[in-house]
C-alpha positions as CSV (number, residue, x, y, z in Angstrom):
1,M,70.4,145.8,79.6
2,P,68.0,145.1,82.5
3,E,68.4,146.2,85.9
4,P,70.6,143.4,87.7
5,Q,69.8,141.9,90.9
6,T,70.5,144.1,94.2
7,C,74.4,143.2,95.1
8,T,76.2,144.5,98.2
9,G,80.0,145.2,98.1
10,S,82.1,147.0,95.1
11,I,81.7,146.0,91.3
12,D,84.6,143.8,90.4
13,S,85.7,146.2,87.1
14,R,87.7,142.8,86.1
15,E,84.5,141.0,85.5
16,L,82.8,144.1,84.0
17,R,85.6,143.5,81.2
18,F,84.3,139.8,80.9
19,A,80.6,141.1,80.4
20,R,81.7,143.9,78.0
21,A,83.8,141.2,76.0
22,M,81.0,139.1,75.3
23,I,79.1,142.0,74.1
24,F,81.9,142.6,71.4
25,A,82.1,139.4,70.5
26,I,78.3,139.3,70.0
27,E,78.2,142.5,68.0
28,E,81.4,141.3,66.0
29,I,79.4,138.4,64.9
30,N,76.0,140.1,64.2
31,N,78.1,142.4,61.8
32,S,80.0,139.5,60.4
33,T,78.8,138.2,56.9
34,E,80.4,134.9,57.1
35,L,79.3,133.2,60.5
36,L,75.8,133.8,60.9
37,P,74.7,136.4,57.9
38,G,71.2,137.9,58.3
39,I,70.9,136.5,61.5
40,K,71.2,138.8,64.7
41,L,72.1,137.2,68.0
42,G,70.5,138.5,71.0
43,Y,71.6,138.6,75.0
44,E,70.7,139.4,78.4
45,I,73.2,139.8,81.2
46,H,72.6,139.2,85.1
47,D,74.8,139.6,87.9
48,S,75.2,136.6,89.8
49,C,76.7,138.9,93.0
50,T,79.3,135.6,93.5
51,S,75.7,134.1,95.3
52,V,74.7,130.8,94.7
53,P,71.1,131.7,95.4
54,V,71.0,134.6,92.4
55,A,72.7,132.2,90.1
56,V,70.0,129.8,90.8
57,H,67.3,132.3,90.3
58,V,68.7,133.4,87.2
59,A,69.0,130.0,85.8
60,F,65.7,129.2,86.3
61,Q,64.0,132.6,84.9
62,L,66.2,131.6,81.7
63,S,65.1,128.0,81.3
64,N,61.9,128.8,81.5
65,G,61.9,131.1,78.7
66,L,59.4,133.3,79.8
67,D,61.7,136.5,80.7
68,P,60.0,139.6,78.5
69,V,63.6,141.2,77.6
70,F,63.1,139.7,74.4
71,H,59.8,140.3,73.3
72,T,60.0,143.2,70.9
73,G,57.8,142.1,68.1
74,D,58.0,140.4,64.7
75,S,61.9,141.2,64.5
76,C,62.9,138.2,66.4
77,S,62.2,134.7,65.3
78,Q,62.1,133.1,68.5
79,S,61.4,135.6,71.4
80,G,62.2,134.5,74.6
81,V,64.0,131.4,73.9
82,V,67.5,130.8,75.2
83,M,69.7,128.7,73.3
84,A,72.9,129.0,75.6
85,I,74.4,130.7,78.4
86,V,77.9,132.2,78.9
87,G,79.0,131.4,82.4
88,E,79.4,131.5,85.4
89,S,83.0,132.4,86.5
90,G,83.1,130.5,89.6
91,S,82.7,127.1,90.0
92,T,80.1,126.9,92.8
93,P,77.6,128.8,91.0
94,S,78.5,126.8,87.7
95,I,77.6,123.6,89.4
96,S,74.3,124.8,90.6
97,M,73.4,126.3,87.3
98,A,74.5,123.5,85.6
99,R,72.3,121.1,87.3
100,I,69.5,123.1,86.3
101,L,70.6,123.6,82.8
102,G,71.7,120.0,81.9
103,S,67.8,118.7,82.8
104,V,66.6,120.9,79.9
105,N,69.2,120.4,77.7
106,I,70.6,124.4,77.6
107,P,74.2,124.2,76.6
108,Q,75.9,126.2,79.2
109,V,79.6,127.3,78.2
110,S,81.6,128.7,81.0
111,Y,85.0,130.8,80.5
112,F,86.2,130.6,84.3
113,A,84.7,127.4,86.2
114,T,87.6,125.4,86.5
115,C,86.4,122.6,88.7
116,A,87.4,118.9,87.6
117,C,83.9,118.0,88.9
118,L,82.0,119.9,85.9
119,S,84.0,117.0,83.6
120,D,81.6,114.7,84.7
121,K,79.2,114.1,81.7
122,Q,76.8,112.2,83.9
123,Q,76.1,115.1,86.5
124,Y,76.5,118.1,84.1
125,P,75.7,116.6,80.3
126,S,75.1,120.2,78.7
127,F,78.3,121.7,80.3
128,F,81.0,122.8,78.5
129,R,84.0,125.1,79.1
130,T,87.1,127.2,76.8
131,I,89.0,126.9,80.1
132,P,91.0,124.0,80.8
133,S,89.9,121.7,83.5
134,D,91.6,121.8,87.1
135,Q,92.5,118.4,86.8
136,F,95.0,119.7,84.5
137,Q,96.0,122.6,86.2
138,A,96.6,120.5,89.3
139,D,98.8,117.8,87.6
140,A,100.9,120.9,85.9
141,L,101.2,122.1,89.6
142,A,102.6,118.7,90.8
143,K,104.9,118.5,87.9
144,L,105.9,122.1,88.6
145,V,106.9,121.5,92.2
146,K,108.5,118.2,91.5
147,H,110.6,120.0,88.7
148,F,112.4,122.3,91.1
149,G,112.9,119.7,94.0
150,W,110.2,121.0,96.4
151,T,109.0,118.0,98.6
152,W,108.1,119.7,101.6
153,I,105.2,122.5,100.7
154,G,102.5,124.2,102.4
155,A,98.9,124.2,100.5
156,V,95.7,126.8,100.8
157,R,92.7,126.8,99.7
158,S,89.3,128.4,99.1
159,D,86.7,126.8,101.1
160,S,84.6,126.2,97.8
161,D,84.0,123.9,94.8
162,Y,87.0,125.1,93.1
163,G,89.3,125.3,95.6
164,N,88.7,121.9,97.4
165,N,88.2,120.0,94.3
166,G,91.2,121.7,92.5
167,M,93.0,121.3,95.9
168,A,91.8,117.6,96.1
169,S,93.1,116.9,92.6
170,F,96.6,118.6,93.5
171,L,97.4,116.4,96.7
172,E,96.5,113.2,94.5
173,A,99.1,114.5,91.9
174,T,101.5,115.0,94.6
175,Q,101.2,112.1,96.6
176,K,102.3,110.2,93.0
177,E,105.0,112.5,92.8
178,G,106.6,112.1,96.2
179,I,105.7,115.6,97.7
180,C,104.7,116.0,101.2
181,V,102.4,118.4,102.5
182,E,103.0,119.9,105.8
183,Y,99.5,121.5,106.1
184,S,96.6,122.0,104.0
185,E,94.4,125.0,104.9
186,S,90.6,126.2,103.7
187,F,89.2,129.4,104.4
188,H,86.6,131.7,102.5
189,R,86.1,135.4,102.3
190,A,82.9,134.8,104.6
191,H,84.7,133.3,107.5
192,P,85.1,135.0,110.2
193,R,88.4,137.2,110.7
194,S,89.5,134.5,113.5
195,R,89.6,131.8,110.9
196,I,92.0,133.8,108.8
197,Q,94.3,134.8,111.2
198,R,94.7,131.2,112.2
199,V,95.6,130.2,108.7
200,A,98.0,133.1,108.4
201,D,99.9,132.2,111.5
202,V,99.9,128.3,110.1
203,I,101.7,129.9,107.4
204,R,104.2,131.8,109.8
205,R,105.3,128.9,112.1
206,S,105.7,126.5,109.3
207,T,108.7,125.4,108.1
208,A,107.9,124.5,104.4
209,M,109.4,127.5,102.3
210,V,107.1,126.9,99.5
211,I,102.8,127.5,99.6
212,V,100.5,126.4,96.7
213,A,97.3,128.5,96.5
214,F,94.5,127.2,95.0
215,A,92.0,130.2,95.9
216,A,90.0,132.3,93.9
217,S,91.6,136.0,93.8
218,G,88.9,137.1,96.6
219,E,89.7,134.7,99.2
220,L,93.4,135.2,98.4
221,R,92.9,138.9,98.7
222,I,91.9,138.6,102.1
223,L,94.7,136.0,103.5
224,L,97.4,138.3,101.9
225,E,96.1,141.5,103.3
226,E,96.3,139.7,107.0
227,L,99.8,138.3,106.1
228,S,101.0,141.7,105.2
229,L,99.7,143.0,109.0
230,K,102.9,141.2,110.4
231,P,105.8,140.1,108.8
232,S,106.3,136.6,107.8
233,P,109.5,134.2,107.0
234,P,109.6,135.2,103.2
235,R,107.6,132.0,100.9
236,Q,107.6,131.0,97.7
237,W,104.0,131.1,96.6
238,I,102.9,128.8,93.9
239,G,99.6,130.1,92.4
240,S,96.8,128.8,90.3
241,E,95.6,130.6,87.5
242,A,92.3,131.9,89.2
243,W,94.7,134.4,91.1
244,V,98.2,134.7,89.7
245,T,97.3,136.4,86.5
246,N,95.0,138.9,88.4
247,R,97.1,142.0,88.2
248,D,95.2,143.5,91.1
249,M,97.0,141.3,93.1
250,L,100.3,142.5,92.1
251,R,100.4,145.0,94.8
252,F,101.1,142.3,97.3
253,T,104.9,142.9,96.9
254,F,105.9,140.4,99.6
255,C,104.9,137.7,97.1
256,A,107.5,138.7,94.6
257,G,108.8,135.7,92.9
258,A,105.5,134.1,92.5
259,I,105.0,131.3,90.2
260,G,102.0,130.0,88.4
261,F,100.2,128.7,85.5
262,G,97.7,131.0,83.4
263,I,95.5,130.9,80.5
264,Q,97.9,131.9,77.1
265,Q,97.9,135.5,76.6
266,S,95.7,136.6,73.5
267,V,95.1,139.6,71.6
268,I,91.2,140.5,70.4
269,P,91.7,142.9,67.6
270,G,89.2,146.0,68.4
271,L,88.3,145.0,72.1
272,R,90.4,147.8,73.9
273,D,88.6,150.5,71.7
274,F,85.4,149.2,72.4
275,L,86.1,148.7,75.8
276,L,87.2,152.8,76.0
277,D,84.1,153.5,73.8
278,L,81.1,154.6,76.5
279,S,79.2,157.4,75.8
280,P,77.5,159.4,78.4
281,T,74.2,158.1,77.5
282,E,75.4,154.3,77.2
283,V,76.6,154.4,80.8
284,A,73.9,156.7,82.5
285,A,71.5,153.7,80.8
286,S,73.2,151.0,82.6
287,P,73.3,150.8,86.5
288,V,75.9,148.6,86.5
289,L,78.3,150.8,84.0
290,T,76.9,153.8,86.2
291,E,78.3,152.3,89.5
292,F,82.1,151.5,87.5
293,W,81.9,155.1,86.3
294,E,81.1,156.4,89.7
295,D,83.4,154.4,91.6
296,S,86.4,154.9,89.3
297,F,86.4,158.7,89.2
298,N,84.6,159.3,92.2
299,C,82.0,161.2,91.3
300,R,78.3,161.0,90.9
301,L,76.1,161.2,87.5
302,E,72.9,163.0,87.7
303,K,69.9,160.9,89.0
304,S,72.4,158.9,91.2
305,A,71.8,157.9,94.5
306,A,75.2,158.4,95.5
307,I,74.7,162.2,97.1
308,E,77.8,162.0,99.2
309,K,80.0,162.5,95.6
310,S,80.5,165.4,94.0
311,L,78.7,165.5,90.4
312,C,80.9,164.6,87.6
313,D,81.8,167.3,85.0
314,G,82.3,165.5,82.0
315,N,86.1,165.9,81.7
316,E,86.5,162.2,82.8
317,D,88.7,160.6,80.9
318,I,88.0,156.7,80.6
319,E,91.6,156.4,78.7
320,T,93.7,157.5,81.8
321,L,91.8,155.1,84.1
322,Q,94.0,152.5,85.9
323,S,91.9,149.8,86.1
324,P,91.3,146.0,85.5
325,Y,88.6,146.9,83.1
326,T,90.6,148.8,80.8
327,D,94.0,146.7,81.3
328,T,94.3,144.8,77.9
329,S,98.0,144.1,77.9
330,Q,97.6,140.6,79.2
331,L,94.1,138.9,77.9
332,R,93.9,135.4,79.4
333,I,90.2,135.1,80.5
334,T,89.0,137.6,78.4
335,N,89.8,135.5,75.2
336,M,87.6,132.5,76.9
337,V,84.5,134.6,77.0
338,Y,85.6,135.4,73.4
339,K,85.9,132.2,72.2
340,A,82.6,130.7,74.1
341,V,80.8,133.4,72.2
342,Y,82.2,131.9,68.8
343,A,81.7,128.4,70.2
344,I,78.2,128.8,70.5
345,A,77.9,131.2,67.1
346,H,79.5,128.1,65.2
347,A,76.8,125.5,66.9
348,I,73.9,127.8,65.6
349,H,75.5,128.3,62.0
350,N,76.0,124.5,62.0
351,V,72.2,123.7,62.6
352,V,70.8,126.9,60.4
353,C,73.5,127.7,57.9
354,Q,74.6,125.8,54.7
355,D,78.1,126.5,53.1
356,T,77.9,126.5,49.0
357,N,81.1,127.2,47.4
358,S,82.2,130.3,48.9
359,T,78.8,131.7,50.4
360,T,77.0,131.0,53.4
361,Q,73.6,130.6,53.6
362,C,71.1,131.0,56.5
363,D,67.6,130.7,57.7
364,K,66.8,132.8,60.4
365,F,63.0,131.7,60.0
366,T,64.4,128.0,61.1
367,R,63.0,127.2,64.3
368,I,65.7,125.3,66.5
369,E,66.0,124.1,70.1
370,A,69.0,124.5,72.4
371,K,69.3,120.5,72.5
372,Q,70.5,121.2,68.4
373,V,72.8,123.7,69.6
374,L,74.0,121.4,72.6
375,N,74.7,118.6,69.7
376,Q,76.5,120.9,67.5
377,L,78.6,122.3,70.2
378,K,80.2,118.8,71.0
379,K,81.6,118.9,67.2
380,V,82.9,122.3,66.9
381,N,86.2,122.9,65.8
382,F,87.3,126.1,64.6
383,S,90.2,128.4,64.8
384,Q,89.4,132.3,66.0
385,N,92.2,134.9,65.8
386,G,94.9,131.9,65.7
387,Y,93.4,130.4,68.9
388,D,92.2,126.6,68.1
389,V,88.6,125.9,69.8
390,S,87.4,122.6,70.4
391,F,86.2,120.4,73.0
392,D,86.8,116.8,74.1
393,A,84.1,114.1,75.6
394,N,84.1,115.9,78.8
395,G,83.2,119.2,77.2
396,D,87.1,120.2,78.0
397,P,89.5,122.0,75.4
398,V,93.1,121.0,74.8
399,A,95.0,122.2,78.5
400,K,97.6,124.8,77.4
401,Y,99.0,127.5,80.4
402,E,101.7,129.7,80.5
403,L,103.9,129.9,83.3
404,V,103.8,133.2,84.5
405,N,106.3,134.8,87.2
406,W,105.7,137.7,89.3
407,Q,109.1,139.7,88.7
408,K,110.2,142.7,90.6
409,T,111.0,145.7,88.2
410,E,113.8,148.5,88.7
411,S,111.2,150.8,90.2
412,G,110.2,148.3,92.7
413,S,106.9,147.5,91.0
414,I,105.9,143.8,90.4
415,E,105.1,142.5,86.6
416,L,103.8,139.7,85.0
417,V,106.2,138.0,83.3
418,T,105.7,134.8,81.2
419,V,108.5,132.7,81.5
420,G,107.2,129.3,80.1
421,L,104.6,126.9,78.7
422,Y,103.0,123.9,79.4
423,D,101.0,121.6,77.0
424,A,99.0,118.7,78.7
425,S,98.8,117.0,75.0
426,L,102.5,116.6,74.8
427,P,104.3,113.2,76.0
428,V,105.3,112.7,79.5
429,G,108.1,114.4,80.5
430,Q,108.2,117.1,77.5
431,E,104.8,119.0,78.8
432,F,107.1,121.5,80.3
433,H,109.2,124.7,78.2
434,I,111.1,126.9,80.5
435,N,112.5,129.8,78.1
436,R,113.2,132.6,80.2
437,N,115.1,133.0,83.8
438,L,112.9,133.2,86.6
439,T,113.2,135.3,89.9
440,W,112.0,133.6,93.0
441,M,111.3,135.2,96.7
442,E,113.2,138.1,97.8
443,G,114.2,138.8,94.2
444,G,116.5,135.7,94.1
445,T,117.9,134.1,91.6
446,E,118.7,130.7,93.1
447,V,115.7,128.1,93.3
448,P,114.9,127.9,97.1
449,V,115.1,124.9,99.1
450,S,112.0,123.5,100.2
451,V,112.6,119.8,102.0
452,C,111.8,118.3,105.6
453,S,115.2,116.7,105.2
454,D,118.1,117.1,103.7
455,S,118.9,115.0,100.7
456,C,120.4,111.4,101.6
457,P,124.0,111.2,99.8
458,P,125.4,108.3,98.2
459,G,126.6,105.7,101.1
460,T,123.3,106.2,103.0
461,R,119.8,105.1,102.9
462,K,116.6,106.8,104.4
463,V,114.7,105.9,107.4
464,L,111.7,107.5,107.7
465,Q,111.0,109.2,111.0
466,K,108.0,107.7,113.1
467,G,104.9,109.6,113.0
468,K,105.8,112.0,110.2
469,P,105.6,112.0,106.3
470,I,107.8,110.4,104.1
471,C,109.7,113.3,103.1
472,C,110.9,113.2,106.4
473,Y,113.6,110.9,107.2
474,D,117.1,110.5,108.5
475,C,119.9,109.3,106.6
476,V,121.3,106.1,108.1
477,P,125.0,105.1,106.6
478,C,125.1,101.6,104.7
479,P,125.7,98.6,106.6
480,E,129.2,97.1,105.9
481,G,129.8,95.5,102.7
482,E,126.4,97.3,101.1
483,I,126.3,100.5,99.1
484,S,123.6,103.0,97.6
485,N,124.8,104.9,94.6
486,A,122.0,107.6,94.7
487,T,121.0,110.1,96.5
488,D,117.9,109.7,98.8
489,S,118.2,106.1,98.2
490,P,115.4,103.7,100.1
491,D,117.5,101.0,100.9
492,C,121.5,100.0,100.2
493,F,122.3,96.7,98.3
494,P,125.3,94.5,98.8
495,C,128.3,94.6,96.7
496,P,128.5,91.7,94.1
497,K,130.6,88.5,96.0
498,E,133.9,89.7,94.4
499,F,133.6,93.6,95.2
500,W,133.7,95.6,98.7
501,P,132.1,98.8,98.9
502,N,134.6,101.8,99.2
503,A,134.9,104.3,102.5
504,E,132.0,106.2,101.3
505,R,130.1,102.8,100.5
506,D,129.2,104.7,97.2
507,T,130.6,102.4,94.8
508,C,131.6,98.7,94.6
509,F,135.5,98.1,94.0
510,P,137.0,94.8,93.1
511,K,138.3,93.3,95.9
512,P,142.0,93.0,96.2
513,V,143.0,89.3,94.9
514,E,145.6,88.0,97.6
515,F,148.2,84.9,97.4
516,L,151.5,84.0,98.2
517,S,153.9,85.7,95.7
518,F,157.3,86.4,94.8
519,D,157.1,90.3,95.1
520,E,156.2,90.2,99.0
521,V,158.5,90.0,101.6
522,L,157.6,86.6,103.3
523,G,157.5,85.2,99.5
524,I,161.4,86.6,98.8
525,I,162.4,85.4,102.0
526,L,160.9,81.7,101.7
527,A,161.9,81.5,98.0
528,A,165.3,82.3,99.3
529,F,165.4,79.7,101.7
530,S,164.1,77.5,99.2
531,V,166.9,78.4,96.4
532,G,169.4,78.4,99.2
533,G,168.7,74.5,100.7
534,A,169.0,73.3,97.0
535,C,172.1,75.0,96.5
536,L,173.4,73.5,99.8
537,A,172.0,69.8,98.9
538,I,174.1,70.4,95.5
539,I,177.6,72.1,97.1
540,T,177.0,68.6,100.0
541,A,176.4,66.3,96.8
542,A,179.4,68.1,95.1
543,V,181.9,67.7,98.5
544,F,180.5,63.9,98.4
545,F,181.7,63.3,94.7
546,R,184.7,64.8,95.1
547,H,185.5,62.5,97.8
548,R,183.8,59.7,96.5
549,S,186.6,57.3,97.4
550,S,187.0,58.4,100.7
551,P,186.1,56.0,103.7
552,I,183.3,57.8,104.9
553,V,181.6,58.3,101.7
554,R,181.8,54.6,100.9
555,A,180.9,53.5,104.2
556,N,177.5,55.2,104.3
557,N,176.5,53.6,101.0
558,S,177.4,56.6,98.3
559,E,174.7,55.6,96.1
560,L,171.3,56.0,98.6
561,S,173.8,59.2,99.9
562,F,173.4,60.7,96.2
563,L,170.1,59.7,95.7
564,L,169.0,61.7,99.0
565,L,170.8,64.4,98.2
566,F,169.0,64.4,94.8
567,S,165.4,63.9,96.5
568,L,166.4,66.7,99.2
569,T,167.2,69.2,96.2
570,L,163.7,68.5,94.7
571,C,162.4,69.3,98.0
572,F,163.7,72.3,98.5
573,L,162.7,73.1,94.8
574,C,159.1,72.0,95.1
575,S,158.4,74.6,97.6
576,L,158.5,77.3,95.0
577,T,155.8,75.8,93.2
578,F,153.6,76.7,96.3
579,I,154.6,80.8,95.6
580,G,152.9,82.3,93.0
581,A,149.2,82.8,91.7
582,P,147.5,79.1,91.7
583,S,147.1,77.9,88.3
584,E,145.4,74.6,87.5
585,W,148.7,73.0,86.6
586,S,150.4,74.7,89.6
587,C,147.8,73.2,92.1
588,M,148.2,70.0,90.6
589,L,151.9,69.9,90.4
590,R,153.0,71.8,94.0
591,H,150.7,69.0,96.0
592,T,151.8,65.6,94.0
593,A,156.0,66.9,93.5
594,F,155.6,67.7,97.4
595,G,154.3,64.0,98.0
596,I,156.6,62.1,95.9
597,T,160.0,64.1,96.5
598,F,159.5,63.4,100.4
599,V,158.8,59.6,99.7
600,L,161.7,59.3,97.7
601,C,163.9,61.5,100.5
602,I,162.4,59.1,103.4
603,S,162.7,55.8,101.4
604,C,166.0,57.0,101.1
605,V,166.7,57.4,104.6
606,L,164.9,54.4,105.4
607,G,167.0,52.4,103.2
608,K,170.2,54.1,104.7
609,T,168.6,52.9,108.5
610,I,168.2,49.4,106.9
611,V,171.7,49.2,105.8
612,V,173.0,50.0,109.1
613,L,171.1,47.7,110.5
614,M,172.1,44.9,108.1
615,A,175.6,45.7,108.3
616,F,176.1,45.1,111.9
617,K,174.0,42.1,111.8
618,A,176.1,40.9,108.9
619,T,179.2,41.0,111.8
620,L,177.4,38.5,113.9
621,P,179.2,35.0,113.3
622,G,177.2,32.8,110.3
623,S,175.3,35.8,109.2
624,N,175.0,36.1,105.7
625,V,172.0,38.9,105.5
626,M,173.6,41.5,103.4
627,K,173.2,39.4,100.5
628,W,169.4,39.9,100.9
629,F,169.6,43.5,101.0
630,G,172.5,44.4,98.7
631,P,172.4,47.3,96.2
632,P,169.9,46.4,93.9
633,Q,167.3,45.0,97.0
634,Q,168.0,48.5,98.2
635,R,167.0,50.2,95.5
636,M,164.1,48.3,94.7
637,T,163.3,49.5,98.0
638,V,163.5,53.0,97.4
639,V,161.3,52.4,93.9
640,S,158.8,50.3,95.6
641,F,158.1,53.1,98.2
642,T,158.0,55.7,96.0
643,F,155.8,54.0,93.6
644,I,153.3,53.8,96.1
645,Q,152.9,57.5,96.3
646,V,153.0,58.0,92.8
647,L,150.4,55.4,92.2
648,I,148.2,57.5,95.2
649,C,148.9,60.9,93.9
650,T,147.6,59.5,90.4
651,I,144.4,58.1,91.9
652,W,144.0,61.6,93.4
653,L,144.5,63.5,90.4
654,V,142.2,61.4,88.3
655,V,139.5,61.1,91.0
656,S,139.4,64.8,92.3
657,P,142.4,67.0,91.5
658,P,143.5,70.2,93.5
659,F,142.1,73.2,91.3
660,P,142.6,77.2,92.2
661,M,139.5,78.8,93.8
662,K,138.8,82.4,95.1
663,N,138.0,81.9,98.8
664,L,135.4,84.6,99.5
665,S,134.6,83.4,103.0
666,I,137.7,84.3,105.4
667,Y,138.1,87.7,104.6
668,K,135.5,90.2,103.6
669,R,137.7,93.0,102.0
670,R,139.6,90.7,100.0
671,I,139.8,87.3,97.8
672,I,142.3,84.8,98.9
673,L,143.6,83.0,95.5
674,E,144.6,79.5,96.8
675,C,144.5,75.7,95.8
676,A,141.2,73.7,96.8
677,L,142.7,70.0,97.5
678,G,139.7,68.8,95.2
679,S,139.7,65.5,97.4
680,A,140.7,66.1,101.3
681,I,141.2,62.0,101.3
682,G,143.5,62.1,98.6
683,F,145.7,65.0,100.4
684,W,145.7,63.2,103.7
685,A,146.7,60.0,102.5
686,V,149.3,61.2,100.3
687,L,150.3,63.0,103.9
688,G,149.6,60.0,106.1
689,Y,152.0,58.0,103.9
690,I,154.8,60.1,104.4
691,G,154.2,60.2,108.3
692,L,154.1,56.2,107.8
693,L,157.4,56.3,106.4
694,A,158.8,58.5,108.5
695,V,157.8,56.9,111.7
696,F,158.8,53.9,110.5
697,C,162.4,55.2,110.0
698,L,162.3,56.3,113.1
699,V,161.5,53.0,115.1
700,L,164.7,51.5,112.9
701,A,166.8,54.2,113.9
702,V,165.8,54.2,117.5
703,L,166.9,50.3,117.2
704,A,170.1,51.4,115.6
705,R,171.3,54.3,118.0
706,K,173.7,52.0,120.4
707,L,175.5,50.4,117.7
708,P,179.4,51.4,117.7
709,D,179.9,55.5,117.2
710,N,182.2,56.0,114.8
711,F,180.7,53.8,112.3
712,N,177.1,54.3,113.4
713,E,174.9,57.1,111.6
714,A,171.7,55.7,113.3
715,K,171.7,58.6,115.5
716,L,172.1,61.4,113.0
717,I,169.3,59.5,111.5
718,T,167.4,59.3,114.6
719,F,167.6,62.9,115.3
720,S,167.1,64.1,111.7
721,M,163.6,61.9,111.9
722,L,162.7,63.2,115.6
723,I,162.9,66.9,113.9
724,F,161.1,65.7,110.8
725,C,158.4,64.2,112.7
726,A,158.0,66.7,115.0
727,V,157.6,69.5,112.4
728,W,155.0,67.9,110.3
729,I,153.0,66.8,113.7
730,T,153.3,70.7,114.4
731,F,152.3,71.3,110.8
732,I,148.9,69.7,111.0
733,P,147.4,72.2,113.8
734,A,149.2,75.3,112.2
735,Y,148.0,74.6,108.6
736,V,144.3,73.8,109.5
737,S,144.2,77.0,111.9
738,S,146.4,79.6,109.3
739,P,144.0,81.9,107.2
740,G,144.4,82.5,103.7
741,K,148.1,82.5,102.4
742,F,149.7,81.9,105.2
743,T,148.3,78.3,105.2
744,V,150.5,78.1,102.0
745,A,153.4,79.9,104.0
746,V,153.1,77.1,106.6
747,E,153.3,74.4,104.0
748,I,156.4,75.6,102.7
749,F,157.8,76.4,106.4
750,A,157.4,72.7,107.3
751,I,158.7,71.7,103.7
752,L,162.0,73.5,104.4
753,A,162.2,72.9,108.2
754,S,162.3,69.5,107.5
755,S,164.5,69.7,104.6
756,F,167.0,71.3,106.2
757,G,166.7,69.0,109.1
758,L,167.5,66.0,107.2
759,T,170.3,67.8,105.3
760,F,172.1,69.4,108.4
761,C,171.6,66.5,110.3
762,I,172.6,63.7,108.3
763,F,175.3,65.3,106.0
764,A,176.8,68.1,108.0
765,P,178.8,66.1,110.5
766,K,180.5,64.1,107.5
767,C,181.0,66.6,105.6
768,F,182.6,68.7,108.7
769,I,185.2,65.4,109.2
770,I,185.7,65.4,105.4
771,L,186.7,69.2,105.0
772,F,188.0,70.1,108.2
773,Q,189.2,66.8,110.1
774,P,190.3,64.7,107.5
775,E,192.6,62.5,109.9
776,K,189.4,61.1,111.0
777,N,188.3,60.4,107.4
778,T,190.2,56.7,107.4
779,K,189.1,53.4,107.5
780,K,190.8,52.7,111.0
781,H,189.2,55.2,112.4
782,L,185.8,54.2,111.3
783,M,186.4,50.5,112.3
784,N,187.7,51.4,115.8
785,K,184.5,50.4,117.7
786,N,186.2,50.9,121.3
787,Q,187.1,54.3,120.9
788,S,185.5,56.6,122.9
C-alpha cells in the first residue's frame, strides 16, 4: 500500500478493520473461479484523515488516472484506470468526492455515508451506498420515539452534513408524529471546549428525559466525556447507527439503557483469521499497520520514529488484543464494506463475463470504461453470504435495521443486545418487531416518561400554553353538556340531544325521561284524590237514589242531579288520563275527555240554575213559563251545550290533535315526556268555552240568590261557581309557568279542585239534611218561605 497522507491524531482501529475487510473481499474475489475467473482486481487505499481537503485531493488524483501505483508492466490490462471507488466513511467527505467523481462517471460506493442528500441523483449521479439513507433512519427514530409515547425530547447532532441533514429529516418526521423538541444543539470536534460545555449544560438543565443523538462517534465521544465530568440527571439516550453500535462507546456507563438502530449483524467466514494474520513483514511494510501495531502494544518496531517507546520483542500476540480491529462479534458496517466490493465485482462481471451453462467466461483483455461499470451497478441484484444486495433508483439499498439496546451485565459492564428489527419495506404500522425485553436508563424495566405535560384524561381537553410547543398544554374540563372520551383530546364534543354527560364527562348517558307517573308520591296522591272524588260522587248518587222520593231530592230536579253526579264522576276519573306516560291515544283522550265532561257538568249546573229561576217565575200570577222549560227542554239544553264542545274537540282532533313529545328545552339534564297541544287555539277554545258557560251560570246564580232560602239552591250554585271560576282563573298563569310534569299536576289539581268544589257546595248540604236532619226533609219545611 502507498504511504498515506500525513495525518494528525491517533489511528482509528475500527476504520482500519473496514480497510482490511475490503482487502479480504478483493482477495476472496481474485481467488474465486466463479465471479471473475481469470481477472484480478487491484486496489489502492488512501487515508482521508477525516479531512475534506484530503478526500478531495485523492478524488482528483484517482479520477485523473495518472497514479503510478498500477503501472506494473504488462500484467495489467488497463494500468492506472480506476473502475470504481469504495468510500468514504463520512457523509461530508463523500459529498465532496461525489461531486468530482460524478462529473467523470466513476461509480462511488460508500459503506457508511448515510446523508439523505446523497440520494439526489441530479447532484450525485454516480453515488451508491450499501448502507441505508438517513431518511429511513430518521423516520425509524421518529416512529421509535412515538412508539414509546415520548412527546418531549431533546436533540443533539454533529455539526456536519451527516448530523445536520439527518437531524433535519428527523425533526421533520417528529413534527408529523406530533413530537415536540425542547432543544436542538449542534457541535463538532473542532469547536472550542466552551461550545461543548454549553451543549452539556443545556442537557443538564433540560426537562426532557429523552435525548436523540444524531452524531458521529468522534463528536459524541467528546460530548459524553464532558457530561461525565459533572453528574447530570439520568437521561434516556436514543442513538443513530453511527455511534450506538460502536463498541468503543460502551465505556460510557451512564448511557446504559440507550437504544437505537444499527445495521444488521452479519457473519463473514474467514474474516477474523484474515484480520489476525498479520506477519511482521507485512506490518513493517505498511506505515498504517506499523502505527496500529505500535499503538496497540505500546512498543516500537525497528526503523520507527517512535523512539520514546521500547522496542517490540516479537512476543506481541494480536489474538489477545482487545481492540475494535479484532472485534468481529458484531460485524455491521464491516459487512457494508464487504457488500460494496462485491457489488462492484458483479458490475464488472456483467460487463466482461458471459455465463454459459454452469461455467463463466471472462475476457480480461476487454477494455472497459467506468461508465459501463456505473450502468451495471444500477442493475446488480445478488445475494452474498445470505445478504441481498441491490440498489433502487436513488442508489440506496432496502432499509433494514436492528434495534439495539445497551444492557448492563451482572459484572457492571455494558453489552450491545439486539432486541428487535425494523424493515422499512413492510406496511405502515408493521415495520417494528421487538422480540426481547429492553432495559432503560439506570437499569430500569419500566419505559421512562418524557412529556412536557401529562396526558389529559377523558373528560378534559387540551389547551395550548401560550408561547410553548404544542406538547405543552393545560387540561381543561369539558364544558357542561360536552364530553371527551379519549386521552389527550383536543376538543370536547356535545352529547346527542337525548343524552347527557356523566360526572366525569367522559361518557354520554341517556337522559332520564320524566313524566307524572303512578309510581311517584305526587301521582299516587292525585290518583287517590281522583278515585276518592269519583267514589264520593257515586256515594252521593246512591244516597240520592235511595231517597229519590224525598221532597229535597224531588224539589231540586232529580234528573239533572243524577246527570250532574254522573258528569262529576267522569270529571274525577278523567284526571287519571293525565297520569302515566303520554301516548298518542292518551294525549287525545285527556284533553277531549276533560273538555266534554266539564261542559256536561257545567251544563247540568246551568240547567239547575235556570230551573230555579223558572220555578219562581212560575209562581207569579198569570205565568206559565215552566211549560217552556220542562224536562224535555232541560235535556235539550244540556245536550246542546255539550254538543258544541264535542264539535270543538272533533275539529281540534281532526285539524291538529295533541301528540306525545319529548321536551328537551326545559331541563338540560332530563327529558320531559309530555303531550303537546297540537293546536293551541283548539286547547284554549275548549277551555274558553268551559269558562264562558261557567260565567253565564255564575251570573244566573247571582240573579237567583235572593229567592227564599229553604227552597233556593241558587246560593249553593253561586258559591260553587265562584270556587270553580277562581280555580280556573288561577289555573291559567300556573299552567303557563309550571315546568315539566308540574304542568300536568297543575291541570289535574284544577280539575279535582273544581270538581270537589261543585260536589261539596251543591250536594253536601242536601246529603246532610237527608242523613242527619230528616225532619227538615219535608214539603212543608221546603215551602215555608218565611222561615228564617
